[in-house]
mmCIF entry with sequence, helices, sheets and N, C-alpha, C, O atoms, coordinates in Angstrom:
data_MODEL
# 
_entry.id   MODEL 
# 
_entity.id                         1 
_entity.type                       polymer 
_entity.pdbx_number_of_molecules   1 
# 
_entity_poly.entity_id                      1 
_entity_poly.type                           'polypeptide(L)' 
_entity_poly.nstd_linkage                   no 
_entity_poly.nstd_monomer                   no 
_entity_poly.pdbx_seq_one_letter_code       MNDVTNDQEKKRERNMILFLMVFLAPMASVAIVGSYGFIIWISQILLGPPGS 
_entity_poly.pdbx_seq_one_letter_code_can   MNDVTNDQEKKRERNMILFLMVFLAPMASVAIVGSYGFIIWISQILLGPPGS 
_entity_poly.pdbx_strand_id                 A 
# 
loop_
_entity_poly_seq.entity_id 
_entity_poly_seq.num 
_entity_poly_seq.mon_id 
_entity_poly_seq.hetero 
1 1  MET n 
1 2  ASN n 
1 3  ASP n 
1 4  VAL n 
1 5  THR n 
1 6  ASN n 
1 7  ASP n 
1 8  GLN n 
1 9  GLU n 
1 10 LYS n 
1 11 LYS n 
1 12 ARG n 
1 13 GLU n 
1 14 ARG n 
1 15 ASN n 
1 16 MET n 
1 17 ILE n 
1 18 LEU n 
1 19 PHE n 
1 20 LEU n 
1 21 MET n 
1 22 VAL n 
1 23 PHE n 
1 24 LEU n 
1 25 ALA n 
1 26 PRO n 
1 27 MET n 
1 28 ALA n 
1 29 SER n 
1 30 VAL n 
1 31 ALA n 
1 32 ILE n 
1 33 VAL n 
1 34 GLY n 
1 35 SER n 
1 36 TYR n 
1 37 GLY n 
1 38 PHE n 
1 39 ILE n 
1 40 ILE n 
1 41 TRP n 
1 42 ILE n 
1 43 SER n 
1 44 GLN n 
1 45 ILE n 
1 46 LEU n 
1 47 LEU n 
1 48 GLY n 
1 49 PRO n 
1 50 PRO n 
1 51 GLY n 
1 52 SER n 
# 
_struct_asym.id          A 
_struct_asym.entity_id   1 
# 
loop_
_struct_conf.conf_type_id 
_struct_conf.id 
_struct_conf.pdbx_PDB_helix_id 
_struct_conf.beg_label_comp_id 
_struct_conf.beg_label_asym_id 
_struct_conf.beg_label_seq_id 
_struct_conf.pdbx_beg_PDB_ins_code 
_struct_conf.end_label_comp_id 
_struct_conf.end_label_asym_id 
_struct_conf.end_label_seq_id 
_struct_conf.pdbx_end_PDB_ins_code 
_struct_conf.beg_auth_comp_id 
_struct_conf.beg_auth_asym_id 
_struct_conf.beg_auth_seq_id 
_struct_conf.end_auth_comp_id 
_struct_conf.end_auth_asym_id 
_struct_conf.end_auth_seq_id 
_struct_conf.pdbx_PDB_helix_class 
_struct_conf.details 
_struct_conf.pdbx_PDB_helix_length 
HELX_P HELX_P1 AA1 ASN A 2  ? PHE A 19 ? ASN A 2  PHE A 19 1 ? 18 
HELX_P HELX_P2 AA2 LEU A 20 ? LEU A 24 ? LEU A 20 LEU A 24 3 ? 5  
HELX_P HELX_P3 AA3 ALA A 25 ? LEU A 47 ? ALA A 25 LEU A 47 1 ? 23 
# 
_struct_conf_type.id          HELX_P 
_struct_conf_type.criteria    ? 
_struct_conf_type.reference   ? 
# 
loop_
_atom_site.group_PDB 
_atom_site.id 
_atom_site.type_symbol 
_atom_site.label_atom_id 
_atom_site.label_alt_id 
_atom_site.label_comp_id 
_atom_site.label_asym_id 
_atom_site.label_entity_id 
_atom_site.label_seq_id 
_atom_site.pdbx_PDB_ins_code 
_atom_site.Cartn_x 
_atom_site.Cartn_y 
_atom_site.Cartn_z 
_atom_site.occupancy 
_atom_site.B_iso_or_equiv 
_atom_site.pdbx_formal_charge 
_atom_site.auth_seq_id 
_atom_site.auth_comp_id 
_atom_site.auth_asym_id 
_atom_site.auth_atom_id 
_atom_site.pdbx_PDB_model_num 
ATOM 1   N N  . MET A 1 1  ? 44.786  -1.030 -14.294 1.00 0.00 ? 1  MET A N  1 
ATOM 2   C CA . MET A 1 1  ? 44.139  -0.131 -13.347 1.00 0.00 ? 1  MET A CA 1 
ATOM 3   C C  . MET A 1 1  ? 42.670  0.052  -13.704 1.00 0.00 ? 1  MET A C  1 
ATOM 4   O O  . MET A 1 1  ? 41.820  0.167  -12.822 1.00 0.00 ? 1  MET A O  1 
ATOM 5   N N  . ASN A 1 2  ? 42.381  0.077  -14.977 1.00 0.00 ? 2  ASN A N  1 
ATOM 6   C CA . ASN A 1 2  ? 40.996  0.240  -15.402 1.00 0.00 ? 2  ASN A CA 1 
ATOM 7   C C  . ASN A 1 2  ? 40.153  -0.965 -14.993 1.00 0.00 ? 2  ASN A C  1 
ATOM 8   O O  . ASN A 1 2  ? 38.975  -0.824 -14.663 1.00 0.00 ? 2  ASN A O  1 
ATOM 9   N N  . ASP A 1 3  ? 40.773  -2.168 -15.017 1.00 0.00 ? 3  ASP A N  1 
ATOM 10  C CA . ASP A 1 3  ? 40.041  -3.367 -14.597 1.00 0.00 ? 3  ASP A CA 1 
ATOM 11  C C  . ASP A 1 3  ? 39.681  -3.310 -13.122 1.00 0.00 ? 3  ASP A C  1 
ATOM 12  O O  . ASP A 1 3  ? 38.593  -3.739 -12.737 1.00 0.00 ? 3  ASP A O  1 
ATOM 13  N N  . VAL A 1 4  ? 40.573  -2.791 -12.292 1.00 0.00 ? 4  VAL A N  1 
ATOM 14  C CA . VAL A 1 4  ? 40.309  -2.680 -10.862 1.00 0.00 ? 4  VAL A CA 1 
ATOM 15  C C  . VAL A 1 4  ? 39.163  -1.708 -10.629 1.00 0.00 ? 4  VAL A C  1 
ATOM 16  O O  . VAL A 1 4  ? 38.267  -1.986 -9.832  1.00 0.00 ? 4  VAL A O  1 
ATOM 17  N N  . THR A 1 5  ? 39.181  -0.576 -11.312 1.00 0.00 ? 5  THR A N  1 
ATOM 18  C CA . THR A 1 5  ? 38.112  0.405  -11.176 1.00 0.00 ? 5  THR A CA 1 
ATOM 19  C C  . THR A 1 5  ? 36.790  -0.185 -11.658 1.00 0.00 ? 5  THR A C  1 
ATOM 20  O O  . THR A 1 5  ? 35.744  0.024  -11.044 1.00 0.00 ? 5  THR A O  1 
ATOM 21  N N  . ASN A 1 6  ? 36.849  -0.925 -12.765 1.00 0.00 ? 6  ASN A N  1 
ATOM 22  C CA . ASN A 1 6  ? 35.638  -1.535 -13.311 1.00 0.00 ? 6  ASN A CA 1 
ATOM 23  C C  . ASN A 1 6  ? 35.084  -2.581 -12.346 1.00 0.00 ? 6  ASN A C  1 
ATOM 24  O O  . ASN A 1 6  ? 33.872  -2.662 -12.147 1.00 0.00 ? 6  ASN A O  1 
ATOM 25  N N  . ASP A 1 7  ? 35.962  -3.376 -11.748 1.00 0.00 ? 7  ASP A N  1 
ATOM 26  C CA . ASP A 1 7  ? 35.517  -4.380 -10.770 1.00 0.00 ? 7  ASP A CA 1 
ATOM 27  C C  . ASP A 1 7  ? 34.913  -3.720 -9.542  1.00 0.00 ? 7  ASP A C  1 
ATOM 28  O O  . ASP A 1 7  ? 33.906  -4.196 -9.018  1.00 0.00 ? 7  ASP A O  1 
ATOM 29  N N  . GLN A 1 8  ? 35.502  -2.653 -9.086  1.00 0.00 ? 8  GLN A N  1 
ATOM 30  C CA . GLN A 1 8  ? 34.960  -1.939 -7.926  1.00 0.00 ? 8  GLN A CA 1 
ATOM 31  C C  . GLN A 1 8  ? 33.588  -1.357 -8.249  1.00 0.00 ? 8  GLN A C  1 
ATOM 32  O O  . GLN A 1 8  ? 32.682  -1.379 -7.416  1.00 0.00 ? 8  GLN A O  1 
ATOM 33  N N  . GLU A 1 9  ? 33.449  -0.844 -9.448  1.00 0.00 ? 9  GLU A N  1 
ATOM 34  C CA . GLU A 1 9  ? 32.164  -0.260 -9.841  1.00 0.00 ? 9  GLU A CA 1 
ATOM 35  C C  . GLU A 1 9  ? 31.088  -1.341 -9.956  1.00 0.00 ? 9  GLU A C  1 
ATOM 36  O O  . GLU A 1 9  ? 29.945  -1.130 -9.552  1.00 0.00 ? 9  GLU A O  1 
ATOM 37  N N  . LYS A 1 10 ? 31.456  -2.493 -10.505 1.00 0.00 ? 10 LYS A N  1 
ATOM 38  C CA . LYS A 1 10 ? 30.499  -3.596 -10.599 1.00 0.00 ? 10 LYS A CA 1 
ATOM 39  C C  . LYS A 1 10 ? 30.067  -4.063 -9.210  1.00 0.00 ? 10 LYS A C  1 
ATOM 40  O O  . LYS A 1 10 ? 28.888  -4.339 -8.985  1.00 0.00 ? 10 LYS A O  1 
ATOM 41  N N  . LYS A 1 11 ? 31.021  -4.152 -8.278  1.00 0.00 ? 11 LYS A N  1 
ATOM 42  C CA . LYS A 1 11 ? 30.691  -4.562 -6.910  1.00 0.00 ? 11 LYS A CA 1 
ATOM 43  C C  . LYS A 1 11 ? 29.776  -3.537 -6.257  1.00 0.00 ? 11 LYS A C  1 
ATOM 44  O O  . LYS A 1 11 ? 28.828  -3.898 -5.559  1.00 0.00 ? 11 LYS A O  1 
ATOM 45  N N  . ARG A 1 12 ? 30.059  -2.259 -6.485  1.00 0.00 ? 12 ARG A N  1 
ATOM 46  C CA . ARG A 1 12 ? 29.225  -1.198 -5.919  1.00 0.00 ? 12 ARG A CA 1 
ATOM 47  C C  . ARG A 1 12 ? 27.809  -1.248 -6.485  1.00 0.00 ? 12 ARG A C  1 
ATOM 48  O O  . ARG A 1 12 ? 26.836  -1.086 -5.748  1.00 0.00 ? 12 ARG A O  1 
ATOM 49  N N  . GLU A 1 13 ? 27.694  -1.471 -7.794  1.00 0.00 ? 13 GLU A N  1 
ATOM 50  C CA . GLU A 1 13 ? 26.377  -1.568 -8.426  1.00 0.00 ? 13 GLU A CA 1 
ATOM 51  C C  . GLU A 1 13 ? 25.609  -2.789 -7.907  1.00 0.00 ? 13 GLU A C  1 
ATOM 52  O O  . GLU A 1 13 ? 24.404  -2.708 -7.667  1.00 0.00 ? 13 GLU A O  1 
ATOM 53  N N  . ARG A 1 14 ? 26.304  -3.915 -7.737  1.00 0.00 ? 14 ARG A N  1 
ATOM 54  C CA . ARG A 1 14 ? 25.651  -5.117 -7.215  1.00 0.00 ? 14 ARG A CA 1 
ATOM 55  C C  . ARG A 1 14 ? 25.139  -4.875 -5.799  1.00 0.00 ? 14 ARG A C  1 
ATOM 56  O O  . ARG A 1 14 ? 24.016  -5.254 -5.466  1.00 0.00 ? 14 ARG A O  1 
ATOM 57  N N  . ASN A 1 15 ? 25.960  -4.246 -4.972  1.00 0.00 ? 15 ASN A N  1 
ATOM 58  C CA . ASN A 1 15 ? 25.527  -3.951 -3.602  1.00 0.00 ? 15 ASN A CA 1 
ATOM 59  C C  . ASN A 1 15 ? 24.348  -2.988 -3.589  1.00 0.00 ? 15 ASN A C  1 
ATOM 60  O O  . ASN A 1 15 ? 23.448  -3.124 -2.760  1.00 0.00 ? 15 ASN A O  1 
ATOM 61  N N  . MET A 1 16 ? 24.342  -2.029 -4.484  1.00 0.00 ? 16 MET A N  1 
ATOM 62  C CA . MET A 1 16 ? 23.255  -1.054 -4.535  1.00 0.00 ? 16 MET A CA 1 
ATOM 63  C C  . MET A 1 16 ? 21.947  -1.717 -4.960  1.00 0.00 ? 16 MET A C  1 
ATOM 64  O O  . MET A 1 16 ? 20.900  -1.429 -4.380  1.00 0.00 ? 16 MET A O  1 
ATOM 65  N N  . ILE A 1 17 ? 21.984  -2.597 -5.955  1.00 0.00 ? 17 ILE A N  1 
ATOM 66  C CA . ILE A 1 17 ? 20.751  -3.238 -6.396  1.00 0.00 ? 17 ILE A CA 1 
ATOM 67  C C  . ILE A 1 17 ? 20.233  -4.194 -5.328  1.00 0.00 ? 17 ILE A C  1 
ATOM 68  O O  . ILE A 1 17 ? 19.022  -4.333 -5.155  1.00 0.00 ? 17 ILE A O  1 
ATOM 69  N N  . LEU A 1 18 ? 21.146  -4.856 -4.606  1.00 0.00 ? 18 LEU A N  1 
ATOM 70  C CA . LEU A 1 18 ? 20.714  -5.708 -3.505  1.00 0.00 ? 18 LEU A CA 1 
ATOM 71  C C  . LEU A 1 18 ? 20.057  -4.879 -2.410  1.00 0.00 ? 18 LEU A C  1 
ATOM 72  O O  . LEU A 1 18 ? 19.034  -5.282 -1.856  1.00 0.00 ? 18 LEU A O  1 
ATOM 73  N N  . PHE A 1 19 ? 20.636  -3.728 -2.094  1.00 0.00 ? 19 PHE A N  1 
ATOM 74  C CA . PHE A 1 19 ? 20.039  -2.841 -1.099  1.00 0.00 ? 19 PHE A CA 1 
ATOM 75  C C  . PHE A 1 19 ? 18.651  -2.402 -1.531  1.00 0.00 ? 19 PHE A C  1 
ATOM 76  O O  . PHE A 1 19 ? 17.719  -2.400 -0.727  1.00 0.00 ? 19 PHE A O  1 
ATOM 77  N N  . LEU A 1 20 ? 18.510  -2.029 -2.797  1.00 0.00 ? 20 LEU A N  1 
ATOM 78  C CA . LEU A 1 20 ? 17.207  -1.593 -3.300  1.00 0.00 ? 20 LEU A CA 1 
ATOM 79  C C  . LEU A 1 20 ? 16.178  -2.717 -3.224  1.00 0.00 ? 20 LEU A C  1 
ATOM 80  O O  . LEU A 1 20 ? 15.041  -2.487 -2.811  1.00 0.00 ? 20 LEU A O  1 
ATOM 81  N N  . MET A 1 21 ? 16.564  -3.925 -3.617  1.00 0.00 ? 21 MET A N  1 
ATOM 82  C CA . MET A 1 21 ? 15.605  -5.032 -3.649  1.00 0.00 ? 21 MET A CA 1 
ATOM 83  C C  . MET A 1 21 ? 15.262  -5.545 -2.256  1.00 0.00 ? 21 MET A C  1 
ATOM 84  O O  . MET A 1 21 ? 14.117  -5.918 -2.003  1.00 0.00 ? 21 MET A O  1 
ATOM 85  N N  . VAL A 1 22 ? 16.235  -5.570 -1.353  1.00 0.00 ? 22 VAL A N  1 
ATOM 86  C CA . VAL A 1 22 ? 16.006  -6.189 -0.049  1.00 0.00 ? 22 VAL A CA 1 
ATOM 87  C C  . VAL A 1 22 ? 15.432  -5.208 0.961   1.00 0.00 ? 22 VAL A C  1 
ATOM 88  O O  . VAL A 1 22 ? 14.605  -5.595 1.787   1.00 0.00 ? 22 VAL A O  1 
ATOM 89  N N  . PHE A 1 23 ? 15.851  -3.949 0.915   1.00 0.00 ? 23 PHE A N  1 
ATOM 90  C CA . PHE A 1 23 ? 15.439  -2.990 1.937   1.00 0.00 ? 23 PHE A CA 1 
ATOM 91  C C  . PHE A 1 23 ? 14.521  -1.893 1.408   1.00 0.00 ? 23 PHE A C  1 
ATOM 92  O O  . PHE A 1 23 ? 13.428  -1.697 1.938   1.00 0.00 ? 23 PHE A O  1 
ATOM 93  N N  . LEU A 1 24 ? 14.939  -1.189 0.393   1.00 0.00 ? 24 LEU A N  1 
ATOM 94  C CA . LEU A 1 24 ? 14.229  0.016  -0.016  1.00 0.00 ? 24 LEU A CA 1 
ATOM 95  C C  . LEU A 1 24 ? 12.867  -0.285 -0.640  1.00 0.00 ? 24 LEU A C  1 
ATOM 96  O O  . LEU A 1 24 ? 11.883  0.363  -0.284  1.00 0.00 ? 24 LEU A O  1 
ATOM 97  N N  . ALA A 1 25 ? 12.782  -1.233 -1.543  1.00 0.00 ? 25 ALA A N  1 
ATOM 98  C CA . ALA A 1 25 ? 11.506  -1.531 -2.200  1.00 0.00 ? 25 ALA A CA 1 
ATOM 99  C C  . ALA A 1 25 ? 10.450  -2.037 -1.214  1.00 0.00 ? 25 ALA A C  1 
ATOM 100 O O  . ALA A 1 25 ? 9.317   -1.558 -1.254  1.00 0.00 ? 25 ALA A O  1 
ATOM 101 N N  . PRO A 1 26 ? 10.778  -2.992 -0.327  1.00 0.00 ? 26 PRO A N  1 
ATOM 102 C CA . PRO A 1 26 ? 9.757   -3.411 0.645   1.00 0.00 ? 26 PRO A CA 1 
ATOM 103 C C  . PRO A 1 26 ? 9.343   -2.293 1.602   1.00 0.00 ? 26 PRO A C  1 
ATOM 104 O O  . PRO A 1 26 ? 8.163   -2.159 1.927   1.00 0.00 ? 26 PRO A O  1 
ATOM 105 N N  . MET A 1 27 ? 10.303  -1.496 2.051   1.00 0.00 ? 27 MET A N  1 
ATOM 106 C CA . MET A 1 27 ? 9.956   -0.407 2.967   1.00 0.00 ? 27 MET A CA 1 
ATOM 107 C C  . MET A 1 27 ? 9.089   0.630  2.263   1.00 0.00 ? 27 MET A C  1 
ATOM 108 O O  . MET A 1 27 ? 8.155   1.160  2.864   1.00 0.00 ? 27 MET A O  1 
ATOM 109 N N  . ALA A 1 28 ? 9.382   0.924  1.012   1.00 0.00 ? 28 ALA A N  1 
ATOM 110 C CA . ALA A 1 28 ? 8.576   1.894  0.272   1.00 0.00 ? 28 ALA A CA 1 
ATOM 111 C C  . ALA A 1 28 ? 7.158   1.360  0.046   1.00 0.00 ? 28 ALA A C  1 
ATOM 112 O O  . ALA A 1 28 ? 6.189   2.108  0.172   1.00 0.00 ? 28 ALA A O  1 
ATOM 113 N N  . SER A 1 29 ? 7.034   0.087  -0.282  1.00 0.00 ? 29 SER A N  1 
ATOM 114 C CA . SER A 1 29 ? 5.691   -0.458 -0.522  1.00 0.00 ? 29 SER A CA 1 
ATOM 115 C C  . SER A 1 29 ? 4.874   -0.493 0.768   1.00 0.00 ? 29 SER A C  1 
ATOM 116 O O  . SER A 1 29 ? 3.678   -0.202 0.739   1.00 0.00 ? 29 SER A O  1 
ATOM 117 N N  . VAL A 1 30 ? 5.485   -0.839 1.888   1.00 0.00 ? 30 VAL A N  1 
ATOM 118 C CA . VAL A 1 30 ? 4.769   -0.810 3.169   1.00 0.00 ? 30 VAL A CA 1 
ATOM 119 C C  . VAL A 1 30 ? 4.349   0.612  3.513   1.00 0.00 ? 30 VAL A C  1 
ATOM 120 O O  . VAL A 1 30 ? 3.238   0.827  3.997   1.00 0.00 ? 30 VAL A O  1 
ATOM 121 N N  . ALA A 1 31 ? 5.220   1.582  3.269   1.00 0.00 ? 31 ALA A N  1 
ATOM 122 C CA . ALA A 1 31 ? 4.898   2.978  3.561   1.00 0.00 ? 31 ALA A CA 1 
ATOM 123 C C  . ALA A 1 31 ? 3.753   3.477  2.675   1.00 0.00 ? 31 ALA A C  1 
ATOM 124 O O  . ALA A 1 31 ? 2.877   4.202  3.147   1.00 0.00 ? 31 ALA A O  1 
ATOM 125 N N  . ILE A 1 32 ? 3.756   3.102  1.420   1.00 0.00 ? 32 ILE A N  1 
ATOM 126 C CA . ILE A 1 32 ? 2.697   3.551  0.502   1.00 0.00 ? 32 ILE A CA 1 
ATOM 127 C C  . ILE A 1 32 ? 1.354   2.939  0.892   1.00 0.00 ? 32 ILE A C  1 
ATOM 128 O O  . ILE A 1 32 ? 0.349   3.646  0.968   1.00 0.00 ? 32 ILE A O  1 
ATOM 129 N N  . VAL A 1 33 ? 1.331   1.632  1.137   1.00 0.00 ? 33 VAL A N  1 
ATOM 130 C CA . VAL A 1 33 ? 0.080   0.972  1.506   1.00 0.00 ? 33 VAL A CA 1 
ATOM 131 C C  . VAL A 1 33 ? -0.414  1.480  2.860   1.00 0.00 ? 33 VAL A C  1 
ATOM 132 O O  . VAL A 1 33 ? -1.610  1.706  3.042   1.00 0.00 ? 33 VAL A O  1 
ATOM 133 N N  . GLY A 1 34 ? 0.498   1.659  3.798   1.00 0.00 ? 34 GLY A N  1 
ATOM 134 C CA . GLY A 1 34 ? 0.115   2.178  5.112   1.00 0.00 ? 34 GLY A CA 1 
ATOM 135 C C  . GLY A 1 34 ? -0.427  3.587  5.036   1.00 0.00 ? 34 GLY A C  1 
ATOM 136 O O  . GLY A 1 34 ? -1.401  3.916  5.713   1.00 0.00 ? 34 GLY A O  1 
ATOM 137 N N  . SER A 1 35 ? 0.191   4.423  4.221   1.00 0.00 ? 35 SER A N  1 
ATOM 138 C CA . SER A 1 35 ? -0.294  5.795  4.056   1.00 0.00 ? 35 SER A CA 1 
ATOM 139 C C  . SER A 1 35 ? -1.681  5.815  3.431   1.00 0.00 ? 35 SER A C  1 
ATOM 140 O O  . SER A 1 35 ? -2.551  6.575  3.856   1.00 0.00 ? 35 SER A O  1 
ATOM 141 N N  . TYR A 1 36 ? -1.883  4.981  2.426   1.00 0.00 ? 36 TYR A N  1 
ATOM 142 C CA . TYR A 1 36 ? -3.197  4.915  1.783   1.00 0.00 ? 36 TYR A CA 1 
ATOM 143 C C  . TYR A 1 36 ? -4.265  4.461  2.790   1.00 0.00 ? 36 TYR A C  1 
ATOM 144 O O  . TYR A 1 36 ? -5.347  5.045  2.852   1.00 0.00 ? 36 TYR A O  1 
ATOM 145 N N  . GLY A 1 37 ? -3.963  3.432  3.569   1.00 0.00 ? 37 GLY A N  1 
ATOM 146 C CA . GLY A 1 37 ? -4.902  2.970  4.583   1.00 0.00 ? 37 GLY A CA 1 
ATOM 147 C C  . GLY A 1 37 ? -5.198  4.040  5.621   1.00 0.00 ? 37 GLY A C  1 
ATOM 148 O O  . GLY A 1 37 ? -6.342  4.197  6.047   1.00 0.00 ? 37 GLY A O  1 
ATOM 149 N N  . PHE A 1 38 ? -4.174  4.772  6.029   1.00 0.00 ? 38 PHE A N  1 
ATOM 150 C CA . PHE A 1 38 ? -4.367  5.850  7.005   1.00 0.00 ? 38 PHE A CA 1 
ATOM 151 C C  . PHE A 1 38 ? -5.261  6.944  6.435   1.00 0.00 ? 38 PHE A C  1 
ATOM 152 O O  . PHE A 1 38 ? -6.132  7.459  7.135   1.00 0.00 ? 38 PHE A O  1 
ATOM 153 N N  . ILE A 1 39 ? -5.054  7.300  5.180   1.00 0.00 ? 39 ILE A N  1 
ATOM 154 C CA . ILE A 1 39 ? -5.878  8.329  4.536   1.00 0.00 ? 39 ILE A CA 1 
ATOM 155 C C  . ILE A 1 39 ? -7.335  7.878  4.479   1.00 0.00 ? 39 ILE A C  1 
ATOM 156 O O  . ILE A 1 39 ? -8.236  8.663  4.773   1.00 0.00 ? 39 ILE A O  1 
ATOM 157 N N  . ILE A 1 40 ? -7.572  6.621  4.102   1.00 0.00 ? 40 ILE A N  1 
ATOM 158 C CA . ILE A 1 40 ? -8.944  6.094  4.046   1.00 0.00 ? 40 ILE A CA 1 
ATOM 159 C C  . ILE A 1 40 ? -9.567  6.096  5.441   1.00 0.00 ? 40 ILE A C  1 
ATOM 160 O O  . ILE A 1 40 ? -10.727 6.477  5.603   1.00 0.00 ? 40 ILE A O  1 
ATOM 161 N N  . TRP A 1 41 ? -8.812  5.679  6.434   1.00 0.00 ? 41 TRP A N  1 
ATOM 162 C CA . TRP A 1 41 ? -9.312  5.622  7.810   1.00 0.00 ? 41 TRP A CA 1 
ATOM 163 C C  . TRP A 1 41 ? -9.712  7.011  8.307   1.00 0.00 ? 41 TRP A C  1 
ATOM 164 O O  . TRP A 1 41 ? -10.799 7.185  8.859   1.00 0.00 ? 41 TRP A O  1 
ATOM 165 N N  . ILE A 1 42 ? -8.837  7.998  8.112   1.00 0.00 ? 42 ILE A N  1 
ATOM 166 C CA . ILE A 1 42 ? -9.127  9.366  8.559   1.00 0.00 ? 42 ILE A CA 1 
ATOM 167 C C  . ILE A 1 42 ? -10.320 9.939  7.793   1.00 0.00 ? 42 ILE A C  1 
ATOM 168 O O  . ILE A 1 42 ? -11.166 10.617 8.375   1.00 0.00 ? 42 ILE A O  1 
ATOM 169 N N  . SER A 1 43 ? -10.388 9.666  6.483   1.00 0.00 ? 43 SER A N  1 
ATOM 170 C CA . SER A 1 43 ? -11.516 10.192 5.706   1.00 0.00 ? 43 SER A CA 1 
ATOM 171 C C  . SER A 1 43 ? -12.838 9.583  6.183   1.00 0.00 ? 43 SER A C  1 
ATOM 172 O O  . SER A 1 43 ? -13.863 10.266 6.181   1.00 0.00 ? 43 SER A O  1 
ATOM 173 N N  . GLN A 1 44 ? -12.831 8.321  6.588   1.00 0.00 ? 44 GLN A N  1 
ATOM 174 C CA . GLN A 1 44 ? -14.059 7.716  7.089   1.00 0.00 ? 44 GLN A CA 1 
ATOM 175 C C  . GLN A 1 44 ? -14.421 8.237  8.477   1.00 0.00 ? 44 GLN A C  1 
ATOM 176 O O  . GLN A 1 44 ? -15.600 8.303  8.822   1.00 0.00 ? 44 GLN A O  1 
ATOM 177 N N  . ILE A 1 45 ? -13.435 8.600  9.264   1.00 0.00 ? 45 ILE A N  1 
ATOM 178 C CA . ILE A 1 45 ? -13.737 9.214  10.561  1.00 0.00 ? 45 ILE A CA 1 
ATOM 179 C C  . ILE A 1 45 ? -14.392 10.579 10.344  1.00 0.00 ? 45 ILE A C  1 
ATOM 180 O O  . ILE A 1 45 ? -15.361 10.920 11.023  1.00 0.00 ? 45 ILE A O  1 
ATOM 181 N N  . LEU A 1 46 ? -13.866 11.355 9.401   1.00 0.00 ? 46 LEU A N  1 
ATOM 182 C CA . LEU A 1 46 ? -14.375 12.709 9.173   1.00 0.00 ? 46 LEU A CA 1 
ATOM 183 C C  . LEU A 1 46 ? -15.666 12.726 8.359   1.00 0.00 ? 46 LEU A C  1 
ATOM 184 O O  . LEU A 1 46 ? -16.565 13.512 8.656   1.00 0.00 ? 46 LEU A O  1 
ATOM 185 N N  . LEU A 1 47 ? -15.774 11.882 7.348   1.00 0.00 ? 47 LEU A N  1 
ATOM 186 C CA . LEU A 1 47 ? -16.902 11.944 6.419   1.00 0.00 ? 47 LEU A CA 1 
ATOM 187 C C  . LEU A 1 47 ? -17.932 10.845 6.636   1.00 0.00 ? 47 LEU A C  1 
ATOM 188 O O  . LEU A 1 47 ? -19.020 10.903 6.062   1.00 0.00 ? 47 LEU A O  1 
ATOM 189 N N  . GLY A 1 48 ? -17.618 9.863  7.439   1.00 0.00 ? 48 GLY A N  1 
ATOM 190 C CA . GLY A 1 48 ? -18.528 8.739  7.651   1.00 0.00 ? 48 GLY A CA 1 
ATOM 191 C C  . GLY A 1 48 ? -18.234 7.624  6.680   1.00 0.00 ? 48 GLY A C  1 
ATOM 192 O O  . GLY A 1 48 ? -17.497 7.815  5.712   1.00 0.00 ? 48 GLY A O  1 
ATOM 193 N N  . PRO A 1 49 ? -18.803 6.459  6.928   1.00 0.00 ? 49 PRO A N  1 
ATOM 194 C CA . PRO A 1 49 ? -18.555 5.322  6.037   1.00 0.00 ? 49 PRO A CA 1 
ATOM 195 C C  . PRO A 1 49 ? -19.191 5.551  4.670   1.00 0.00 ? 49 PRO A C  1 
ATOM 196 O O  . PRO A 1 49 ? -20.081 6.391  4.535   1.00 0.00 ? 49 PRO A O  1 
ATOM 197 N N  . PRO A 1 50 ? -18.749 4.824  3.669   1.00 0.00 ? 50 PRO A N  1 
ATOM 198 C CA . PRO A 1 50 ? -19.316 4.982  2.331   1.00 0.00 ? 50 PRO A CA 1 
ATOM 199 C C  . PRO A 1 50 ? -20.809 4.649  2.318   1.00 0.00 ? 50 PRO A C  1 
ATOM 200 O O  . PRO A 1 50 ? -21.235 3.671  2.933   1.00 0.00 ? 50 PRO A O  1 
ATOM 201 N N  . GLY A 1 51 ? -21.577 5.439  1.637   1.00 0.00 ? 51 GLY A N  1 
ATOM 202 C CA . GLY A 1 51 ? -23.002 5.188  1.491   1.00 0.00 ? 51 GLY A CA 1 
ATOM 203 C C  . GLY A 1 51 ? -23.865 5.675  2.633   1.00 0.00 ? 51 GLY A C  1 
ATOM 204 O O  . GLY A 1 51 ? -25.057 5.374  2.679   1.00 0.00 ? 51 GLY A O  1 
ATOM 205 N N  . SER A 1 52 ? -23.283 6.421  3.554   1.00 0.00 ? 52 SER A N  1 
ATOM 206 C CA . SER A 1 52 ? -24.114 6.877  4.677   1.00 0.00 ? 52 SER A CA 1 
ATOM 207 C C  . SER A 1 52 ? -24.625 8.279  4.447   1.00 0.00 ? 52 SER A C  1 
ATOM 208 O O  . SER A 1 52 ? -25.339 8.822  5.289   1.00 0.00 ? 52 SER A O  1 
# 
């Protein structure tokens, strides 16, 4: 019975790491880069371009 539980846990962990690598990490990186770009864009609208 312990082997079945261990196998199920290994399968669950494998599925979780695949989810993190395929979906969550790319979506998080796109969100972070997009947010940073949006912040820079809004700051340049409000404060003007650098050096002006």
